[in-house]
N, C-alpha and C positions, 0 to 999 in steps of 0.2 A: 561545497556541498558535502555533507556527510551521509552515510547510510543510516536508515532507520534502525532502531534496536528492537528486535522482537522479544517479547516476554512470554508469549505462547506461540508456538509455530515457528516459521510458517508451515502450514499443513498443505500438502499437495494431493489433490483428489482428481480422479479421472471419471468423467461422466460422458459416456458415448465417445464422440470424437473431440470433446472439449476438455480442457484442463481448468481446474478451479484451485485458487490459492486463497487460504483464509489464515487469519492470525490476529494477535493483539500486539500492538507496537507502540513505541515512544518516539517522539521526534525531539531533536535538540535545538533546532532552529528553523528558519523560514524556508529553506530549500533542501530539505533532506530527501534522499532518493531511495528507491527500491528497484533493483535489477531483477525482474521476474524470471528471466530465462525462457520466456515464451517467445514464439515466432511472431504472434499477433495478439494484441489485447482487444477483445471484443467489448468488454465492460469492466469498469473499476468503480468501487464504492468504498469510501472511508467514513466512519462515524466517529466524531471526536467525543471525548469524555471529560474534558476539562474546561468547558465554556470558552474556549479559544477558537475563533473561526478557522475553518480548514477547508481548503480546496485542493484539487489535484490536477495535474496535467500529465499527459502520457506522450512519450516520444519513442517510437519503436517498441522495445520491450522494457523500457524504464519508466517508472512513475515518479514524478516529483511532487512532493507535498508542499502546498503553499499555506503557511500558517503565520499568525501574528507573534509567534514565540514558541517556546518549548511546550509540548503536550505529552500526556501520559495515558496509557490504557485505551488507545484508540483501536477500533475494530476495522479490519480490512477484508474485502472480498474482491478477487480479480478473476475474470473468466477470459479464456483465450485458447489459442491453438498452439 
């Protein structure tokens, strides 16, 4: 598992008592990860940009992206504490 590569961000934003992370990223393979640094992830959303199916799983403060291969210019939004 490799870490995702951000091309923009990640941007860390505080809204009330929540933290939001946004950015544009690339994946190299089927199980790339992003360690958010949050204590708890409330919601996570990724939008792919290369017509390759993408899903994600979260475990603790780490998100694992499930893809059918390499992807580029994907958008990410994570909300947590």
